[in-house]
C-alpha positions as CSV (number, residue, x, y, z in Angstrom):
1,F,78.8,93.1,103.7
2,G,77.0,95.8,101.6
3,K,78.1,98.9,102.7
4,G,79.3,100.5,100.0
5,T,77.8,97.7,97.2
6,V,74.4,96.1,95.7
7,Q,74.2,92.8,95.7
8,T,71.7,90.3,94.0
9,I,70.9,86.5,94.3
10,M,71.4,84.1,91.2
11,P,69.5,81.1,90.9
12,L,72.2,78.6,89.5
13,A,68.8,76.5,88.8
14,Q,67.8,79.3,85.7
15,V,71.5,79.3,84.6
16,M,71.7,75.8,84.2
17,D,68.4,75.2,82.5
18,R,69.9,78.0,80.1
19,A,72.7,75.8,79.6
20,R,70.8,73.1,79.1
21,L,72.5,71.1,82.1
22,S,70.3,68.9,83.8
23,H,70.2,69.0,87.6
24,S,68.1,66.5,89.7
25,F,68.0,68.8,92.8
26,D,68.1,72.9,93.7
27,P,71.8,73.6,93.1
28,G,71.4,76.9,95.0
29,A,72.0,80.1,94.4
30,L,74.9,82.9,93.8
31,K,75.1,86.3,95.6
32,L,76.6,88.6,93.6
33,T,77.8,92.6,93.7
34,I,76.7,94.1,90.7
35,S,76.5,98.0,91.9
36,K,78.8,100.2,94.2
37,F,77.8,103.6,96.0
38,Y,80.0,106.6,95.2
39,R,80.0,109.9,97.6
40,P,79.7,113.2,94.7
41,S,83.3,113.2,95.2
42,G,83.2,110.2,93.2
43,A,85.2,108.4,96.1
44,S,83.8,105.1,96.4
45,T,82.6,104.1,100.4
46,E,83.7,100.5,99.9
47,L,86.4,99.4,101.5
48,R,87.7,102.2,103.1
49,G,84.1,103.8,104.3
50,V,83.9,107.3,105.1
51,A,86.7,108.3,107.5
52,S,85.5,109.6,110.8
53,D,86.9,113.5,111.8
54,I,86.5,113.0,115.5
55,V,87.6,109.6,116.5
56,I,86.8,108.1,120.0
57,P,88.7,105.2,121.3
58,A,86.3,102.2,121.0
59,A,87.6,98.5,120.7
60,S,85.7,97.8,116.9
61,G,88.7,99.6,115.6
62,L,90.8,96.6,116.7
63,V,88.7,93.5,116.3
64,P,90.0,92.2,112.5
65,V,87.1,92.1,111.0
66,G,84.9,93.8,107.8
67,E,86.1,93.8,104.0
68,S,89.3,94.6,104.4
69,K,90.3,91.6,106.6
70,L,89.4,89.2,103.9
71,T,91.6,87.9,101.2
72,D,90.2,89.7,98.4
73,P,88.0,92.9,99.3
74,L,86.6,95.1,96.3
75,P,89.0,97.3,95.8
76,W,88.6,101.0,96.3
77,D,88.2,103.3,93.0
78,T,86.7,106.6,92.3
79,I,84.8,108.0,89.3
80,S,84.4,111.1,87.9
81,A,82.8,113.6,90.5
82,S,79.5,114.9,90.1
83,K,79.1,118.7,90.6
84,Y,78.0,120.3,94.0
85,R,79.2,122.7,95.8
86,P,80.6,121.6,99.6
87,F,78.6,123.5,102.6
88,G,81.9,123.0,105.0
89,E,79.7,123.7,108.0
90,V,81.7,122.0,110.5
91,S,84.7,122.5,109.5
92,P,85.6,125.9,110.7
93,Y,84.9,124.2,113.9
94,L,86.4,121.1,113.5
95,A,89.7,122.2,115.6
96,S,87.8,122.9,118.2
97,L,85.6,120.1,118.3
98,R,88.8,118.0,118.0
99,G,90.7,119.6,121.1
100,A,87.8,119.9,123.7
101,S,87.3,116.3,123.0
102,A,90.4,114.7,123.2
103,A,90.9,117.2,126.5
104,R,88.0,115.8,128.1
105,L,89.4,112.4,127.1
106,A,92.5,112.4,129.0
107,A,90.9,113.6,131.8
108,D,88.1,110.8,132.6
109,P,89.0,108.6,134.7
110,A,86.6,105.8,132.4
111,F,87.9,106.9,129.1
112,V,91.6,106.5,130.7
113,E,90.6,102.4,131.9
114,L,89.1,102.3,128.1
115,R,92.7,103.0,126.8
116,Q,94.2,100.4,128.7
117,Q,91.7,97.6,128.3
118,L,91.9,98.7,124.4
119,A,96.3,98.6,124.7
120,R,95.5,95.2,126.4
121,L,93.0,93.6,123.5
122,K,95.5,95.0,120.9
123,S,98.4,93.5,122.5
124,R,96.4,90.3,122.5
125,L,95.3,90.4,119.2
126,D,99.0,91.2,117.5
127,D,100.6,88.7,119.8
128,N,98.0,85.9,117.8
129,T,97.8,83.6,120.0
130,L,95.9,81.6,123.1
131,S,97.2,80.8,126.5
132,L,96.1,77.1,127.0
133,N,97.5,77.8,130.3
134,E,94.4,77.8,132.6
135,A,95.8,80.0,135.3
136,R,97.1,82.5,133.1
137,R,93.5,82.3,131.2
138,R,92.1,83.3,134.7
139,R,94.3,85.6,135.3
140,E,93.5,87.6,132.1
141,L,89.5,87.1,132.5
142,A,89.6,88.8,136.1
143,Q,91.5,91.6,134.7
144,D,88.9,92.1,132.0
145,K,86.3,92.0,134.6
146,A,87.9,94.3,137.1
147,S,88.6,96.9,134.1
148,G,84.7,96.4,133.1
149,K,83.4,96.8,136.1
150,A,85.4,99.9,136.8
151,I,84.7,101.5,133.5
152,A,81.1,101.4,134.6
153,S,81.0,102.5,137.9
154,K,82.8,105.6,136.8
155,A,80.6,106.1,133.7
156,E,77.8,105.7,136.1
157,A,79.4,108.2,138.6
158,E,79.8,110.7,135.8
159,E,76.2,109.9,134.3
160,S,74.8,110.5,137.4
161,G,75.6,114.8,137.0
162,I,74.4,115.2,134.1
163,P,71.3,117.3,134.1
164,A,68.1,115.0,132.9
165,Y,64.5,116.4,131.8
166,E,61.4,115.1,130.7
167,I,60.0,117.3,128.0
168,T,56.6,116.5,126.4
169,V,54.5,116.7,122.7
170,A,52.0,119.0,124.6
171,A,55.0,120.9,126.7
172,A,57.8,121.1,123.8
173,A,56.5,124.6,122.5
174,Q,57.1,126.2,126.0
175,A,60.1,128.0,126.4
176,G,62.9,126.9,128.7
177,L,63.5,123.5,130.6
178,P,61.0,122.2,132.9
179,A,62.4,121.1,136.3
180,R,64.9,119.0,136.3
181,M,64.5,114.7,137.2
182,S,65.6,113.8,140.4
183,S,67.5,111.1,138.8
184,T,69.1,110.3,135.1
185,P,66.7,108.0,133.6
186,K,67.8,104.5,132.1
187,R,68.1,104.4,128.4
188,P,66.2,102.1,126.4
189,G,68.7,99.8,125.5
190,D,69.6,99.6,129.3
191,A,66.9,96.7,130.3
192,N,67.9,94.3,127.4
193,A,71.5,94.5,127.9
194,K,72.1,90.7,129.2
195,P,75.5,89.9,130.5
196,G,77.7,87.2,127.8
197,D,75.2,88.9,124.8
198,D,78.4,89.7,122.8
199,G,79.6,85.7,123.2
200,L,82.5,86.4,124.6
201,E,83.9,83.4,127.5
202,D,82.8,85.5,130.6
203,P,79.1,85.9,131.6
204,E,80.0,89.5,132.7
205,S,81.9,90.9,129.7
206,G,78.7,91.6,127.8
207,A,77.9,94.2,131.1
208,A,81.3,95.9,130.2
209,A,80.8,96.3,126.7
210,H,77.6,97.7,127.1
211,A,79.2,100.0,129.5
212,A,81.9,100.8,127.0
213,D,79.6,101.5,124.3
214,E,77.8,104.3,126.8
215,L,80.4,105.5,127.4
216,I,81.4,106.4,123.5
217,L,77.8,107.4,123.3
218,D,78.1,109.9,126.0
219,E,81.0,111.5,124.5
220,S,80.1,111.6,121.0
221,L,76.3,114.0,122.8
222,H,79.4,116.0,124.7
223,V,80.8,116.4,120.9
224,L,77.7,117.5,119.7
225,G,76.5,119.6,122.7
226,D,80.2,121.2,122.2
227,Y,79.1,122.0,118.3
228,V,75.8,123.5,119.1
229,G,77.7,125.8,121.8
230,L,80.2,126.9,119.0
231,L,77.5,128.2,116.6
232,E,75.8,129.8,119.2
233,H,79.0,131.3,119.8
234,P,81.8,131.0,117.3
235,P,85.3,131.0,118.2
236,A,87.5,134.0,116.8
237,G,87.8,134.3,112.9
238,A,85.3,131.4,112.6
239,G,82.5,133.4,110.4
240,H,79.9,131.4,109.1
241,P,81.3,128.7,106.0
242,A,78.4,130.3,103.8
243,R,80.2,133.9,104.1
244,L,83.6,132.2,103.9
245,A,83.9,130.6,100.4
246,G,82.2,131.0,97.5
247,P,80.8,128.4,94.9
248,Q,83.6,125.7,94.7
249,P,84.9,123.1,92.0
250,A,83.6,120.0,90.9
251,G,85.4,117.2,92.7
252,Q,86.3,119.5,96.1
253,P,86.0,116.6,99.3
254,G,82.7,117.4,100.7
255,G,82.5,118.6,104.6
């Protein structure tokens, strides 16, 4: 997949010519992995990626895709660490950020609906079968459709209360915020979202998946907002990371 590796294309015709093997047609090429990426700590990003500090519920964590699901993925490994000092700027606030996000998700009706939808998806994936009974399939599709509409409507209701401001380049240097917009503008991707774009069998599932993506994006923005607020008003004992620790030895995990 190329997330933590480097590939190159090797035309087989050149290999066969060097080996004095005749060919009357183009034999194609091989895609070879020739390098891997590593973090300053020496840990590979292959297979495991970079673990998230805050995990938001999403279908991507359930669907069996990625190199780890293949029969022979490249293993995760390490090399010698580079000399570096982690900044750790987020570390003092991580517990507060996680707690605030968890509280929001527990109280958000849209996320409660999304968790239930993900639980049903996980159950179906774990079952590893697909019913050929038409009535059962129709019930499942109707349930998914109703859940998707509920998520979309609840997310839209919440987003309508989020203040929106139009800040132009010319007015960016002015102090304070401009007048609040009367309605929340549509995001660039909203107009391009088409039902069924994700390839699911229900033609309305594409719009539902898009609504779930927007819900996750909104929570990501909330987390960012929390972080900005904590930087302005640090909790007692947090302090600035640069004053909390001196130089770190090589090989310590980065912040």
